[in-house]
N, C-alpha and C positions, 0 to 999 in steps of 0.2 A: 860668605856662608859656605860651609863645608858640604860638598856633594854627598849624597847618600849612596853607599856602596851596597848593592844587592848581590848576594851569592845565591845562585840557582843550583841546587844539588842535581847531580845526574840521576835520572829516573830509571836508568837501565837496570841497576842492581835490584831496586825495589820491585820493578816489573817482573824480573826473573824470579824472585822469591815468591811473589804473589802467584805467578803461574805454577810454580812447583808445589807450593803449599796449599793453594786454593784459598788463601786468606787475604783480606784487604788490609794491608799494612798501614795505609794512610788514614784509616779510621782511628788508629791509636792516637789519643790526645794526651798521653803522658801523665795519667793520673797516679801511676806508681803502685797500684794495688797488686800487680803481678809480683813486683820485687818485694813489697812488704810481706807477702805471704810465702815467698819462695824459701823452702828450708835449706837450700844450698847457696843462697845469695851471698852469705858471708865468705864463701870460698871463691866467688867469681870476681874477675877483673872488671866485667861489665854485667850488671844485673839484667834481668829480662827487659826492664823499661829502657835501659841504655842500648841494649841490642836492637830493640824496635826503632829507637830514634836513629841509631847508626844506619839501619837499613833505609829509613826515610831520607837520610842525608847522603846516601850513596857511598858510605864508608866501607866498601867491599873488603879491603885488606884488614882493617881494624876488626871488623865483625868476624870474618872467616878465620882470623888468626887469634881470636880471643880464647881464653880457657873456658869461658862460660858455656859454650856450646858443647864442650866435652864433659863438664861436671854436672850438667843438667840431669836431674833424676827422672825426667819424663813422668813426674807424679801427677801432672795435670792441675796442680794448684793454681798456677798462673792463669790457665785457661778458664778454670771455674770462677775465679775472682774477677775476670775482665768484664766490666759493665757493658761493653760492646760485643761480647761473645766472640772475640777473636781467639782462635785456638793457638795461643802463643807457644804451647808445648810442641805443636806441629811445626810451627815456624822454626823453633830451636832444632827440631829433628831434621828439618829440611836443610838448615844451615850446616849441621853436623855432616850430613851426607854429601853436601856440596863441597865442604872443606876436604872430605876424604877423597872425593872424585878428583879434585884439583891438587891433591897431594899437599895440602896445607898442613902445617904443624902449628899447634898452639904455642904461645910465648913460653909456657912452662912445658918442656918436652916430657917431663915425668907424667904429666896428665895423660898424654896420648899413649905412653907405654903402659900405664896402669889400666887404662880403658881397654886396650887391645887384649892384654893378658886376662883381665877379668872376664870379658866376653868369651875368650877362648876356653877358659875353665868351665864356664856354664855350658858352652856348646859341647865340649868333649865329655864332661862328667855329669852334667845335669845339675850341678851345685858347685860351690867353691870349696876347694881344699886350701884352707888359709896358709898352711905351712908351705905348700907348693907354690901358691901365688906369691907369697912374701919372698921366697927364695928366688923365684924367676924375676920378680920386680927388682930386687936388690942387685942381681947380676946384670940385668939389661939396662938398669938406670945408672949403674956404676957406684951406687951407695951400698957397698958390700955389707957393712955392719949396721945398717939402719934398723933400729928397734931390736937389735940383737940382745940387749940387756933385759928385754921383757920376756924372752923365751923361757928361762928357768921357772919363773912364777906361773906362766901360763901352762907349762907342762905339769907342775905340781898341783895346780887347781883343775887339771884335766880339761882345760879350755882349748887345747890345741892337739888334735889327734895327729900321730905320726904318719899314719897311712890314710889315704882317701877312702871314704865309705862308698859302698855300692849304691847306686841310685836306680830305682825302678823307673823304667820309661826313658832312660838316657837316649836311646835311639830315636824316640819320638821327639825329644827336645832338639836333637840334632836336625831332624827333619823340619822342625819349625824354623830353625835358623836358616836352613837351605831355602825354604819357601820365602822367607822374608827377604833374603838376599836377592832372589829372582825378582820379587816384586819391586824392590828398591831399584835394581838395575833397569827394569822396564820403565819405571816411573821417570828416570832421568834420561831415557832415550825416547820417551814418548809413546810407549806401548804398554798395555796392561794385560798380563798373562791371565787374569781373572776373566777377561772378555773372550778368550780363545776357546 
């Protein structure tokens, strides 16, 4: 008779994510409703269900280096669909911030580049100037002529302004980014600026 081999996953990663996110990861029983409803699942290497299972199994490197946590839209669809009311979007956000804290890069480096540039555009302008974002992405990713053939048609249809528009309240948007950054930093070092 062949002996049964039991693999006991490390609980350290799960416990760390539970503490940071405030969610009970082991409650997830892999129904798949989160992934079925996720509008970005088709772009992910691991959908929300697989991310949750990866955490349960202690697959720290696989989870923190997945592209999924970078392309998550934070739309809350997964959280709304969860029959056990696990805030999966919060778990994804926690993983994303932990990956950034540990200087982890996703398997597809372009995802991290685009994410950083997109947020930088919002922070500085209050909106995205598509031409500027596209140019910066092409330069930083090394794909210099990516989608270059689409430019003439977009200019002709007036879908792509040459200059960025002014945004009312851009300084207020920047202040929101600064406040969120302070809250994130304190969350990962154990203090909450809201309590001061």
